C-alpha positions as CSV (number, residue, x, y, z in Angstrom):
1,X,139.3,193.6,64.4
2,X,138.1,190.7,62.5
3,X,136.7,191.3,58.7
4,X,132.8,191.4,58.7
5,X,132.6,187.8,57.1
6,X,134.9,186.5,59.8
7,X,132.9,188.2,63.0
8,X,132.0,185.2,65.3
9,X,128.6,185.8,66.8
10,X,127.5,183.3,69.4
11,X,124.1,182.7,70.6
12,X,123.7,181.7,74.4
13,X,121.6,178.7,73.9
14,X,122.0,177.3,77.4
15,X,121.4,178.8,80.7
16,X,119.4,178.3,84.1
17,X,117.4,180.5,86.4
18,X,114.2,182.7,85.9
19,X,114.9,184.5,82.1
20,X,113.3,187.7,82.2
21,X,110.7,188.4,79.7
22,X,111.4,190.2,76.3
23,X,111.3,193.9,76.3
24,X,112.9,197.1,74.8
25,X,113.9,200.4,76.4
26,X,115.6,198.7,79.2
27,X,119.2,199.3,80.5
28,X,122.0,197.2,81.6
29,X,125.4,197.7,83.3
30,X,128.0,195.0,84.1
31,X,129.9,194.4,87.5
32,X,132.7,192.3,86.8
33,X,131.1,188.9,85.0
34,X,127.6,189.8,85.8
35,X,125.3,191.7,83.5
36,X,122.5,193.6,85.6
37,X,119.3,194.6,83.7
38,X,116.8,196.8,84.9
39,X,113.3,198.3,83.7
40,X,112.1,198.2,80.0
41,X,108.7,197.6,78.7
42,X,106.7,195.1,76.8
43,X,102.9,194.9,77.6
44,X,103.6,197.0,80.7
45,X,106.8,198.4,82.4
46,X,109.0,196.2,83.9
47,X,110.0,197.0,87.6
48,X,112.4,193.9,88.5
49,X,116.0,193.8,88.7
50,X,117.6,190.9,86.7
51,X,121.2,189.5,86.8
52,X,122.9,187.3,84.4
53,X,126.2,185.6,85.6
54,X,128.2,185.1,82.3
55,X,130.4,182.6,83.6
56,X,127.9,180.1,85.3
57,X,125.1,181.0,82.6
58,X,122.5,181.9,85.4
59,X,119.7,184.3,85.6
60,X,118.4,185.1,89.1
61,X,116.4,187.7,90.7
62,X,118.2,189.3,93.7
63,X,116.1,189.8,97.1
64,X,116.5,193.7,96.9
65,X,115.1,195.8,99.6
66,X,115.0,199.5,100.5
67,X,113.5,202.3,98.4
68,X,112.7,200.0,95.4
69,X,112.1,202.4,92.4
70,X,108.9,202.2,90.5
71,X,109.6,200.2,87.1
72,X,110.7,202.7,84.1
73,X,111.8,202.4,80.6
74,X,114.3,204.8,78.4
75,X,116.2,205.8,81.8
76,X,119.7,206.6,82.5
77,X,121.7,203.7,84.2
78,X,125.1,203.7,85.2
79,X,127.5,201.7,87.3
80,X,130.2,203.0,89.7
81,X,131.8,200.3,91.1
82,X,129.3,197.9,92.9
83,X,127.0,201.1,93.2
84,X,124.2,201.8,90.3
85,X,122.6,204.9,89.7
86,X,119.1,204.9,88.0
87,X,117.6,208.7,86.7
88,X,114.5,209.3,85.0
89,X,112.8,207.4,82.2
90,X,109.0,206.8,81.6
91,X,107.3,205.2,84.6
92,X,104.0,205.0,82.7
93,X,102.6,206.1,79.3
94,X,102.8,209.9,78.7
95,X,104.4,210.4,82.6
96,X,108.2,210.8,82.9
97,X,110.5,210.6,85.8
98,X,113.3,213.0,87.3
99,X,114.0,211.1,90.4
100,X,117.1,209.5,91.0
101,X,117.8,206.0,92.7
102,X,120.9,204.2,93.9
103,X,121.3,200.3,94.4
104,X,124.3,199.3,96.5
105,X,124.7,196.0,94.5
106,X,126.8,194.4,97.2
107,X,123.8,194.4,99.3
108,X,121.1,194.7,96.7
109,X,119.9,197.7,98.7
110,X,117.8,200.5,97.1
111,X,118.0,204.0,98.4
112,X,116.2,207.1,96.7
113,X,118.6,210.0,96.9
114,X,118.0,213.9,96.3
115,X,120.8,215.9,94.9
116,X,120.9,219.5,95.9
117,X,119.5,221.8,92.9
118,X,121.8,223.9,90.8
119,X,123.1,227.0,92.2
120,X,121.5,228.8,89.3
121,X,118.7,227.4,87.3
122,X,116.2,224.4,87.8
123,X,117.1,220.6,88.1
124,X,116.7,218.5,85.2
125,X,113.1,218.2,84.3
126,X,111.4,214.9,83.9
127,X,112.3,213.0,80.6
128,X,112.9,209.7,78.9
129,X,115.6,208.7,76.1
130,X,118.4,211.1,77.7
131,X,121.8,210.0,78.0
132,X,123.7,209.5,81.6
133,X,127.5,209.0,81.5
134,X,129.8,208.4,84.2
135,X,133.4,209.5,84.2
136,X,135.1,209.8,87.7
137,X,133.0,210.9,90.2
138,X,130.4,212.8,88.2
139,X,127.6,211.8,85.9
140,X,126.8,213.8,83.0
141,X,123.3,214.2,81.6
142,X,122.4,215.4,78.1
143,X,118.9,215.7,76.2
144,X,116.1,213.4,76.2
145,X,112.3,213.8,75.6
146,X,109.9,216.0,77.9
147,X,106.1,215.9,77.9
148,X,105.1,219.5,77.7
149,X,101.4,218.5,78.5
150,X,100.3,218.3,82.3
151,X,97.9,215.5,80.8
152,X,99.7,212.1,80.4
153,X,97.2,211.1,77.9
154,X,97.7,214.1,75.7
155,X,101.6,213.8,75.3
156,X,103.3,217.3,73.9
157,X,106.8,216.2,73.2
158,X,109.7,218.6,73.6
159,X,113.2,217.4,72.7
160,X,115.8,218.6,74.8
161,X,119.4,219.3,74.6
162,X,120.2,220.7,78.1
163,X,123.7,219.3,80.0
164,X,123.8,218.9,83.6
165,X,126.7,217.6,85.9
166,X,125.8,215.3,88.9
167,X,128.5,215.3,91.5
168,X,128.7,211.7,93.4
169,X,129.8,211.4,97.2
170,X,132.5,208.5,97.6
171,X,130.9,204.9,98.1
172,X,127.3,206.2,98.5
173,X,125.1,209.4,98.2
174,X,125.5,212.4,95.8
175,X,126.2,216.0,96.2
176,X,124.1,217.7,93.5
177,X,123.2,218.9,90.2
178,X,125.2,221.9,88.6
179,X,124.7,223.7,84.9
180,X,128.4,223.5,83.2
181,X,128.9,226.5,81.2
182,X,130.0,225.0,78.0
183,X,131.7,226.6,75.0
184,X,131.0,225.8,71.2
185,X,128.2,225.1,69.3
186,X,125.8,222.9,71.3
187,X,124.4,219.8,69.6
188,X,120.7,219.8,68.4
189,X,118.0,218.6,70.7
190,X,117.4,215.0,70.7
191,X,116.3,211.6,72.5
192,X,117.4,207.9,72.1
193,X,120.9,208.9,71.2
194,X,124.0,207.3,72.6
195,X,127.0,209.2,74.7
196,X,130.1,207.4,75.9
197,X,133.1,208.7,77.5
198,X,136.6,208.1,76.4
199,X,140.1,209.4,77.6
200,X,143.2,208.5,75.2
201,X,146.1,207.3,77.1
202,X,148.6,209.8,75.9
203,X,146.1,212.6,76.6
204,X,144.6,213.3,80.2
205,X,141.5,215.1,78.8
206,X,138.1,212.8,79.0
207,X,135.9,213.5,76.1
208,X,132.0,212.5,75.7
209,X,130.8,211.4,72.3
210,X,127.3,211.6,71.4
211,X,125.9,210.1,68.5
212,X,122.8,210.0,66.5
213,X,119.3,210.2,67.8
214,X,115.8,211.3,67.0
215,X,114.2,214.8,66.7
216,X,111.3,214.2,64.5
217,X,114.0,212.5,62.4
218,X,116.8,210.2,62.9
219,X,120.3,211.7,63.3
220,X,123.6,210.6,62.3
221,X,125.8,213.4,63.6
222,X,128.6,212.9,65.9
223,X,129.6,215.5,68.5
224,X,132.5,215.5,71.2
225,X,132.4,217.6,74.3
226,X,135.9,217.8,76.1
227,X,135.0,217.5,79.9
228,X,138.2,219.5,80.8
229,X,137.6,222.7,78.7
230,X,133.7,221.9,78.4
231,X,134.0,222.8,74.5
232,X,131.9,221.2,72.2
233,X,133.0,220.3,68.7
234,X,132.0,218.1,65.8
235,X,134.9,216.1,64.8
236,X,135.7,215.4,61.1
237,X,135.4,211.5,60.8
238,X,136.8,209.0,57.9
239,X,135.2,205.9,56.6
240,X,131.4,205.4,56.1
241,X,129.3,207.1,58.6
242,X,126.6,204.3,59.9
243,X,122.9,205.5,58.7
244,X,120.9,207.7,61.0
245,X,119.5,205.8,63.8
246,X,118.0,206.0,67.1
247,X,117.2,203.5,70.0
248,X,121.0,202.3,68.9
249,X,123.6,201.3,71.4
250,X,127.1,202.4,71.9
251,X,129.9,200.5,74.0
252,X,133.9,201.5,74.2
253,X,135.9,198.6,74.4
254,X,139.5,199.8,74.3
255,X,139.7,202.7,71.6
256,X,136.7,201.9,69.8
257,X,133.0,202.9,70.1
258,X,130.8,200.2,68.8
259,X,127.5,201.1,67.3
260,X,124.8,198.1,66.9
261,X,121.2,198.2,65.9
262,X,118.4,200.7,66.2
263,X,115.8,202.5,63.9
264,X,117.4,203.6,60.5
265,X,115.4,204.6,57.3
266,X,113.9,202.2,55.4
267,X,115.6,201.1,52.0
268,X,114.8,203.3,49.1
269,X,113.5,206.5,51.1
270,X,115.1,209.8,50.6
271,X,115.3,211.0,54.1
272,X,116.4,214.3,53.3
273,X,113.4,215.3,51.3
274,X,110.7,214.1,53.4
275,X,112.4,213.0,56.7
276,X,109.1,213.0,58.9
277,X,107.2,211.0,56.8
278,X,109.5,208.4,55.6
279,X,109.3,204.5,56.8
280,X,111.7,203.2,59.4
281,X,113.0,200.0,60.0
282,X,115.2,198.0,62.6
283,X,118.7,196.9,61.5
284,X,121.3,194.6,62.7
285,X,124.1,196.9,61.1
286,X,127.6,197.1,63.4
287,X,130.3,199.7,63.1
288,X,132.8,201.1,65.2
289,X,134.6,204.6,65.5
290,X,138.0,204.2,66.5
291,X,138.4,207.2,68.9
292,X,142.0,207.9,68.5
293,X,141.8,208.4,64.9
294,X,138.1,209.4,64.2
295,X,137.6,206.7,61.6
296,X,134.5,204.6,61.0
297,X,134.5,201.0,60.2
298,X,131.5,199.0,59.2
299,X,131.6,195.3,60.4
300,X,128.1,194.4,59.1
301,X,126.4,196.4,56.8
302,X,122.4,197.2,56.3
303,X,122.7,195.4,53.0
304,X,124.4,192.0,54.4
305,X,121.7,189.4,54.7
306,X,121.5,186.6,57.4
307,X,120.3,183.6,56.0
308,X,121.8,181.3,58.6
309,X,120.8,183.0,61.6
310,X,124.4,183.4,62.6
311,X,124.0,186.9,64.0
312,X,121.4,188.8,66.1
313,X,118.5,189.7,64.0
314,X,117.7,193.5,63.7
315,X,116.6,195.4,66.8
316,X,116.1,198.4,68.5
317,X,115.8,199.2,72.3
318,X,117.7,196.4,73.1
319,X,120.9,196.6,75.7
320,X,124.5,196.1,75.1
321,X,126.8,195.4,78.0
322,X,131.0,195.2,77.5
323,X,132.6,192.6,79.7
324,X,136.3,192.3,79.1
325,X,136.4,192.5,75.3
326,X,133.1,190.7,74.9
327,X,130.1,192.4,74.0
328,X,126.6,191.0,74.9
329,X,123.4,191.9,73.4
330,X,119.7,191.1,74.9
331,X,116.2,191.5,73.8
332,X,114.8,194.6,72.2
333,X,112.3,195.1,69.6
334,X,112.3,193.7,66.2
335,X,109.8,195.5,64.2
336,X,106.5,197.6,64.6
337,X,103.4,197.6,62.8
338,X,101.6,200.7,62.6
339,X,98.3,199.6,61.8
340,X,98.1,197.2,64.7
341,X,100.1,199.5,67.3
342,X,102.0,196.5,68.5
343,X,105.7,195.5,68.5
344,X,107.5,192.2,68.7
345,X,110.6,191.7,71.1
346,X,113.4,189.5,70.9
347,X,114.1,186.9,73.4
348,X,117.7,185.9,72.5
349,X,121.0,186.5,74.3
350,X,124.1,187.1,71.9
351,X,127.6,187.9,72.2
352,X,131.0,188.8,70.4
353,X,134.3,188.9,71.1
354,X,136.0,191.9,69.6
355,X,139.3,190.9,70.1
356,X,141.9,188.1,70.7
357,X,142.2,187.8,74.6
358,X,145.2,189.2,76.7
359,X,148.0,187.3,77.9
360,X,147.0,185.2,81.1
361,X,149.2,185.3,84.1
362,X,152.4,183.3,84.4
363,X,151.7,179.5,84.7
364,X,151.7,178.8,88.7
365,X,152.7,175.6,90.5
366,X,150.2,173.8,92.5
367,X,151.9,170.5,93.2
368,X,154.8,168.7,91.6
369,X,155.7,165.0,91.8
370,X,158.5,163.1,90.2
371,X,156.8,162.8,87.0
372,X,154.0,165.6,87.0
373,X,152.8,169.0,88.0
374,X,149.4,170.4,88.8
375,X,149.3,173.9,87.6
376,X,147.2,176.7,87.3
377,X,147.1,180.5,85.9
378,X,144.9,183.4,86.6
379,X,141.4,183.2,85.1
380,X,141.0,185.6,81.8
381,X,137.5,186.8,81.8
382,X,135.2,185.7,78.7
383,X,137.5,183.0,77.3
384,X,136.5,179.8,75.9
385,X,139.6,177.8,76.8
386,X,143.3,178.0,77.5
387,X,146.3,176.6,75.2
388,X,149.2,175.5,77.5
389,X,152.7,174.5,76.2
390,X,155.9,173.4,77.3
391,X,159.6,172.9,76.5
392,X,162.3,171.3,77.7
393,X,166.3,171.0,77.1
394,X,165.8,167.1,77.1
395,X,165.9,165.4,73.8
396,X,162.1,164.6,73.1
397,X,161.6,160.9,72.6
398,X,157.9,159.7,72.0
399,X,156.3,157.1,74.4
400,X,153.4,155.0,73.6
401,X,150.6,155.7,75.8
402,X,146.7,156.2,75.4
403,X,145.1,159.3,75.4
404,X,143.3,158.9,78.8
405,X,146.7,159.9,80.4
406,X,146.1,163.6,80.3
407,X,142.8,164.1,82.3
408,X,141.3,167.6,81.9
409,X,141.6,168.2,78.3
410,X,139.0,169.1,76.1
411,X,138.8,170.5,72.4
412,X,138.9,174.1,71.9
413,X,135.2,174.3,70.4
414,X,133.6,175.0,73.7
415,X,130.7,176.9,74.4
416,X,131.0,178.3,78.0
417,X,127.3,178.9,78.0
418,X,126.5,175.3,77.8
419,X,128.0,174.3,81.0
420,X,126.0,173.4,84.0
421,X,125.8,175.7,86.9
422,X,124.8,176.2,90.1
423,X,121.3,177.2,90.6
424,X,121.4,178.7,94.1
425,X,120.3,182.2,94.3
426,X,123.0,184.4,95.9
427,X,122.2,186.7,98.5
428,X,124.8,189.4,97.6
429,X,127.0,190.1,94.4
430,X,129.8,189.0,96.2
431,X,128.3,185.3,96.7
432,X,127.3,185.7,92.8
433,X,130.6,186.4,91.8
434,X,132.4,183.8,94.0
435,X,129.9,181.0,92.4
436,X,132.2,179.9,89.5
437,X,135.3,180.1,91.6
438,X,133.7,178.0,94.3
439,X,132.9,175.3,91.7
440,X,136.4,175.3,90.7
441,X,137.4,174.7,94.0
442,X,135.4,171.7,94.3
443,X,136.7,170.4,91.1
444,X,140.0,170.2,92.8
445,X,138.5,168.2,95.6
446,X,138.0,170.7,98.3
447,X,135.1,171.8,100.5
448,X,133.7,175.0,101.8
449,X,133.1,175.0,105.8
450,X,132.0,178.0,107.8
451,X,133.4,178.0,111.1
452,X,130.9,179.0,114.0
453,X,133.1,182.0,115.1
454,X,133.5,183.7,111.8
455,X,131.3,184.1,108.9
456,X,131.6,183.1,105.4
457,X,134.1,185.4,103.3
458,X,132.2,187.0,100.3
459,X,135.4,188.6,98.9
460,X,135.1,188.0,95.3
461,X,139.0,187.1,95.3
462,X,138.4,184.8,98.1
463,X,139.8,181.5,95.5
464,X,142.8,180.2,97.4
465,X,145.6,178.2,96.2
466,X,149.3,177.8,96.8
467,X,152.3,177.5,95.0
468,X,155.6,175.6,95.6
469,X,158.8,174.5,94.1
470,X,161.5,172.8,96.1
471,X,165.3,172.9,96.8
472,X,167.6,170.3,98.2
473,X,170.0,172.1,100.6
474,X,172.1,172.4,103.7
475,X,169.9,175.5,104.8
476,X,172.0,178.1,106.5
477,X,171.1,181.1,105.0
478,X,168.5,183.7,104.3
479,X,166.8,184.0,100.9
480,X,166.0,186.6,98.1
481,X,162.9,186.8,96.5
482,X,163.6,186.8,92.6
483,X,160.0,187.5,91.2
484,X,160.8,188.6,87.7
485,X,162.8,185.2,87.5
486,X,160.3,183.0,89.1
487,X,163.0,181.2,91.2
488,X,162.6,179.0,94.1
489,X,160.6,177.1,96.5
490,X,157.5,177.6,98.5
491,X,153.8,177.6,99.0
492,X,151.9,180.3,99.5
493,X,148.8,181.3,101.9
494,X,147.1,184.4,102.5
495,X,146.1,185.5,105.8
496,X,143.8,188.2,106.0
497,X,142.4,190.8,108.1
498,X,138.9,190.4,107.3
499,X,136.3,188.9,109.6
500,X,135.7,186.2,107.7
501,X,136.5,182.4,107.3
502,X,137.0,180.2,104.4
503,X,138.3,176.7,104.6
504,X,139.4,174.9,101.6
505,X,140.7,171.3,102.5
506,X,142.0,169.3,99.9
507,X,141.2,165.5,100.1
508,X,145.0,164.7,99.7
509,X,145.9,164.6,103.4
510,X,149.4,164.7,103.0
511,X,149.6,167.8,101.1
512,X,147.5,170.2,103.0
513,X,148.6,173.4,104.3
514,X,146.1,175.3,106.9
515,X,146.1,178.9,108.0
516,X,144.4,180.6,110.9
517,X,144.2,184.0,112.2
518,X,142.8,185.0,115.5
519,X,141.1,188.4,116.5
520,X,138.4,188.4,113.5
521,X,141.4,187.4,111.0
522,X,140.9,185.1,107.8
523,X,141.5,181.4,108.2
524,X,142.9,179.7,105.1
525,X,143.6,176.0,104.3
526,X,145.3,175.3,101.4
527,X,146.9,172.6,99.5
528,X,151.0,172.5,99.5
529,X,153.2,171.7,96.9
530,X,156.3,169.8,96.9
531,X,159.1,169.8,94.3
532,X,162.8,169.2,94.2
533,X,165.5,171.4,92.4
534,X,169.3,171.4,91.9
535,X,171.4,172.9,94.2
536,X,174.4,175.0,95.0
537,X,176.0,176.6,97.8
538,X,174.1,179.3,99.7
539,X,175.5,182.1,102.0
540,X,175.4,181.4,105.8
541,X,173.1,183.4,108.2
542,X,174.7,183.3,111.7
543,X,171.7,185.7,113.3
544,X,168.6,187.9,112.3
545,X,171.1,190.7,111.4
546,X,172.6,188.8,108.4
547,X,171.1,189.2,105.1
548,X,171.9,187.4,101.9
549,X,171.0,188.5,98.3
550,X,171.7,187.0,94.9
551,X,173.3,189.9,93.0
552,X,174.0,188.4,90.0
553,X,172.2,186.8,87.0
554,X,174.8,184.0,87.1
555,X,174.4,183.1,90.6
556,X,170.7,182.9,90.0
557,X,170.8,180.9,87.1
558,X,172.7,178.2,89.1
559,X,170.2,178.2,91.8
560,X,167.3,175.9,91.1
561,X,163.9,175.4,89.7
562,X,161.8,178.4,88.7
563,X,158.2,178.5,90.2
564,X,155.4,180.7,90.3
565,X,154.3,184.1,90.4
566,X,150.8,185.4,91.3
567,X,147.9,183.6,91.9
568,X,144.5,184.9,92.6
569,X,144.5,185.7,96.5
570,X,147.6,184.2,97.0
571,X,151.0,185.6,96.1
572,X,153.3,183.3,94.7
573,X,156.6,184.9,95.1
574,X,159.5,182.5,94.3
575,X,162.3,182.0,97.2
576,X,165.8,181.1,96.1
577,X,167.0,179.0,99.3
578,X,170.4,177.7,99.9
579,X,171.3,174.1,98.6
580,X,173.6,170.9,99.2
581,X,176.2,170.1,96.8
582,X,174.3,167.4,95.5
583,X,173.1,167.6,92.2
584,X,170.3,165.8,89.8
585,X,171.3,163.5,87.4
586,X,169.8,165.7,84.9
587,X,170.4,169.4,85.5
588,X,168.5,172.3,83.7
589,X,170.8,173.5,80.8
590,X,171.2,177.2,80.4
591,X,169.8,177.1,76.5
592,X,167.5,179.7,76.0
593,X,163.9,178.6,75.8
594,X,163.5,180.2,72.4
595,X,166.0,177.9,70.9
596,X,163.6,174.7,71.8
597,X,160.2,174.0,70.6
598,X,157.2,174.5,72.1
599,X,155.1,171.5,72.6
600,X,151.2,171.5,73.4
601,X,150.2,169.8,76.5
602,X,146.5,170.5,75.3
603,X,143.6,172.8,75.5
604,X,141.9,173.3,78.6
605,X,138.4,174.8,79.4
606,X,139.4,175.8,83.1
607,X,142.5,177.5,84.3
608,X,143.9,174.3,85.9
609,X,145.9,171.5,84.2
610,X,147.4,168.1,85.5
611,X,150.6,167.6,83.3
612,X,152.1,164.1,83.0
613,X,152.7,164.2,79.4
614,X,153.1,166.4,76.3
615,X,152.4,166.1,72.6
616,X,155.5,165.7,70.2
617,X,155.6,167.9,67.2
618,X,155.3,166.6,63.9
619,X,158.5,166.9,62.1
620,X,159.3,170.5,60.9
621,X,156.8,172.1,62.4
622,X,157.0,175.1,65.3
623,X,153.5,174.2,66.6
624,X,150.8,171.7,66.4
625,X,147.9,174.0,67.4
626,X,145.1,175.1,64.8
627,X,142.9,177.2,66.8
628,X,140.4,179.9,65.4
629,X,138.8,179.3,62.2
630,X,141.0,176.1,61.5
631,X,140.2,172.5,63.0
632,X,141.9,171.5,66.1
633,X,144.1,168.7,65.8
634,X,143.2,165.3,67.2
635,X,145.4,164.9,69.9
636,X,144.3,161.3,70.2
637,X,146.5,160.5,67.2
638,X,149.7,162.2,68.2
639,X,152.4,160.8,70.1
640,X,153.4,162.0,73.7
641,X,156.4,162.1,75.9
642,X,156.4,161.7,79.4
643,X,157.7,164.1,82.0
644,X,160.9,162.6,83.7
645,X,162.4,163.3,87.6
646,X,164.6,166.1,88.3
647,X,163.9,167.9,85.1
648,X,163.3,171.4,84.3
649,X,160.2,172.4,82.0
650,X,159.1,175.9,81.0
651,X,155.4,176.7,80.5
652,X,153.5,179.1,78.9
653,X,149.9,179.5,78.4
654,X,147.7,181.3,75.9
655,X,143.7,182.1,76.2
656,X,141.2,181.3,73.4
657,X,138.1,183.0,72.2
658,X,135.9,183.5,69.4
659,X,138.7,185.7,67.8
660,X,141.3,182.9,68.1
661,X,144.3,182.6,70.2
662,X,145.7,185.7,72.1
663,X,149.2,186.1,73.2
664,X,151.1,183.8,75.4
665,X,152.0,184.5,78.9
666,X,155.4,185.2,80.2
667,X,157.3,181.8,80.8
668,X,157.6,180.1,84.0
669,X,159.9,177.1,84.9
670,X,159.5,174.2,87.2
671,X,161.3,171.2,88.1
672,X,159.9,167.6,88.9
673,X,160.8,166.1,92.3
674,X,163.7,164.4,93.4
675,X,162.4,162.1,96.3
676,X,163.7,161.9,99.9
677,X,163.4,165.7,101.1
678,X,160.7,166.8,103.6
679,X,157.4,168.3,102.6
680,X,156.2,171.9,103.6
681,X,155.1,172.8,107.2
682,X,151.3,172.9,107.1
683,X,148.5,174.4,109.2
684,X,150.1,177.8,109.7
685,X,148.6,180.2,112.3
686,X,148.9,183.4,113.1
687,X,147.6,184.9,116.3
688,X,147.9,188.7,117.4
689,X,148.2,190.6,120.6
690,X,149.6,193.9,121.3
691,X,153.2,193.4,121.8
692,X,153.9,190.4,119.4
693,X,152.6,187.8,117.2
694,X,152.4,184.1,117.6
695,X,153.5,182.0,114.6
696,X,152.8,178.2,114.8
697,X,152.9,175.5,112.4
698,X,152.3,171.8,112.2
699,X,155.0,169.4,111.0
700,X,155.1,168.0,107.2
701,X,152.8,165.3,106.7
702,X,155.4,163.6,104.6
703,X,158.8,164.3,106.6
704,X,160.5,161.6,104.6
705,X,162.9,160.8,107.7
706,X,163.2,162.8,111.0
707,X,162.6,166.3,111.0
708,X,165.9,167.8,112.3
709,X,164.9,171.7,112.6
710,X,162.8,174.2,111.3
711,X,163.3,177.8,110.1
712,X,161.0,180.9,109.7
713,X,161.7,184.0,107.9
714,X,160.6,187.7,107.6
715,X,160.6,189.9,104.6
716,X,162.2,192.8,105.6
717,X,162.5,196.5,104.3
718,X,165.7,197.2,102.5
719,X,166.9,199.7,100.2
720,X,167.2,196.9,97.6
721,X,163.7,196.5,97.7
722,X,162.7,199.9,97.2
723,X,164.6,200.1,94.2
724,X,163.2,197.0,92.9
725,X,160.0,196.0,94.9
726,X,159.7,192.7,93.0
727,X,163.0,191.4,94.8
728,X,162.0,190.5,98.5
729,X,164.7,189.8,101.3
730,X,164.1,187.7,104.1
731,X,165.5,187.6,107.6
732,X,165.6,184.4,109.5
733,X,163.7,185.1,112.8
734,X,163.6,181.2,114.3
735,X,165.5,178.2,114.0
736,X,164.7,175.2,116.0
737,X,162.8,172.1,116.7
738,X,159.6,173.8,118.1
739,X,156.5,174.1,115.8
740,X,155.9,177.8,116.8
741,X,157.6,181.2,117.5
742,X,157.2,184.6,118.5
743,X,157.7,187.5,116.2
744,X,158.3,190.4,118.2
745,X,157.3,194.0,117.5
746,X,160.6,195.2,117.0
747,X,160.8,192.2,114.1
748,X,157.6,193.2,112.7
749,X,158.8,197.1,112.9
750,X,161.1,196.1,110.2
751,X,158.8,194.0,108.1
752,X,158.5,194.7,104.3
753,X,154.7,195.3,103.3
754,X,154.3,193.9,99.9
755,X,151.9,195.5,97.7
756,X,152.1,193.1,94.7
757,X,148.6,192.1,95.3
758,X,146.5,192.8,98.6
759,X,148.9,194.8,101.5
760,X,150.4,192.0,103.3
761,X,153.6,190.8,105.2
762,X,155.4,187.8,104.3
763,X,156.4,185.0,106.1
764,X,158.1,181.6,105.0
765,X,158.7,178.4,107.2
766,X,160.2,175.4,105.8
767,X,161.5,172.1,107.5
768,X,165.1,170.1,107.3
769,X,165.6,166.2,107.5
770,X,168.6,164.3,107.1
771,X,168.8,165.1,103.4
772,X,168.3,169.1,103.7
773,X,165.5,171.5,103.7
774,X,162.3,171.0,101.7
775,X,160.2,173.5,100.4
776,X,158.8,176.5,102.3
777,X,155.2,177.5,103.3
778,X,154.6,181.1,102.1
779,X,152.1,183.0,104.4
780,X,150.8,186.5,103.6
781,X,149.4,188.2,106.7
782,X,147.0,190.8,105.1
783,X,147.2,194.0,106.3
784,X,144.3,196.1,104.9
785,X,144.9,199.4,102.9
786,X,146.6,201.4,105.6
787,X,150.0,202.0,106.3
788,X,150.1,201.5,110.1
789,X,152.2,199.4,112.3
790,X,151.1,195.7,112.0
791,X,150.3,195.5,115.6
792,X,148.5,198.8,115.5
């Protein structure tokens, strides 16, 4: 973690939609990139559900329905997948609740649930300021504040230290309350404390950590409950313990529990001599506890002043949400005036990156030409940009060109919360999470169309891409998928079993691949990719019983360009295809990538890039990138080099956030095209009946001559795949001039179910002209989560 002086707080200054009014005592949870806020109060208790999309910077009010709960404050609020549970809280001054509500966020549907009472003892009494923590299929309730008086205007507080377990049903509903028998000394009664649950990777025993709270005086004690043995203990810690506090937040990221804000003793007060009479104030102090080593680290102390408004001001009763490795903080009260009995609430939204981002996925190839690549990689949550680099075995030689030759490049000092966003209010949580991805698709020249017979997909992963590299070949053999080496040519398309339709059609007509599925399956149209590769001889497949695999590293190294791995919904498995004896003029050497210097392609805000040039390294330097606290280089002043045909290039990408550059991805390798080979077949369709499936396609829109034949392949089960699931083995199931074929139930019975992402059967189809076979279109026929036969 960065030193306190290097914390890079960011205030979100640009957003759209109805911003909720400032408040305190509210609660928040995260569902993917969404921050969902409920309740709280400031001049009345709020009963609205507010959602903030951290990608599009959009606030919105979902149209909730069902058993909508009354507004509440200081309640329990947990998230289990896309289900949210609300328990207790203050519903009006002096009147507390012990009711339980469930929100199905996929439909914004509220339901009041009535758990069974404990087999012995009473259910939880009405309360506020309790902790409500989720682990597995159980919620754990601890402590809080009850009102002993039946008159809500005559509040008689009673601090609680009771402990309940709530068992949940899978998906929806609850079973009931139970009162676990615990061992050891129980923490003292308290409210407005925090409780988190953490399980070490090397230990299967989850533990709940309770910190601080209020019992007439603020507390700074830390308690641990082993949820397997139900044993309470008070762990010994190292480092500086944060000041006693209540109404703070605790968030777990990795193995750290981050404590921010709350009410703490006023400077100069002796809380030990007069804990009930001393003055209290809000704080902006920030610490974390390493839950593996039990060591406290202070990131922002109470004595540090902030004269530049570079971090959140002191507050209590705020909310904190962890999304990825980023912490978001919103609202809360920043002071209390006893004489006026009034309070001031903050209106600001802040975030802090707690560590460098993880490595992105390998770079994927969308399209290749003779002198450019269109590439992408999977999005990394909560990042501000990506650094893309390449290297090649060719000597670097500068060319003169203006800086406009590298579109999409942007500087790294990007605030993702300043971007424009779509102001349409989503109808469901899936729509919400798709909004950013559909905008990205539009950038690539695609449009979204709803087919009349199918409903528009709301699957949050329904962003569809394709990936392909090519080969030049006499296509007489079946092929092997060398995923880890990222080898071979293909495009990739998902064909699903969902009753939905998503049509993303590129504006470049000669490079479209579509896939449709009848019988309530998914229809997808994707952009194909065309590249060329070097060549070698392949083994011959006489019929569908003959199989070929590359069994040695040297054989694989001699084959071809090494394209992509996995893309969002689309698995980009690299197919090694047979080749002609024809070789390009610039074969890729076998020098290791580490022996060549990496050059910057640029810094990109989104997860796609059009690469036609790269920047040359200043003499004697390994990298020209300066990211983090240093300035970004001015790329317009640096020399560039063009990509050349028939040449292999290695790519890697790293994500950037407020902590700097994260680790680089695994290396991918692609080749620029050699003209003359046919494009990939397009408009792939699968229709299913009881006995077989019908596989059909359209000819390549760029045949580069007469198409002589097509070949279709099916990935099949073998012992080799069981030993190495990343290596697919394909059997040719069709060769001929027709643009369709039947896949029988017998052939499908031997199909391999690929679980690299969603379960799917994998097909590949390619076309051959006078020069040889071109790139293959890969189709993934989604099978759902069951392991039944495909035609069942």
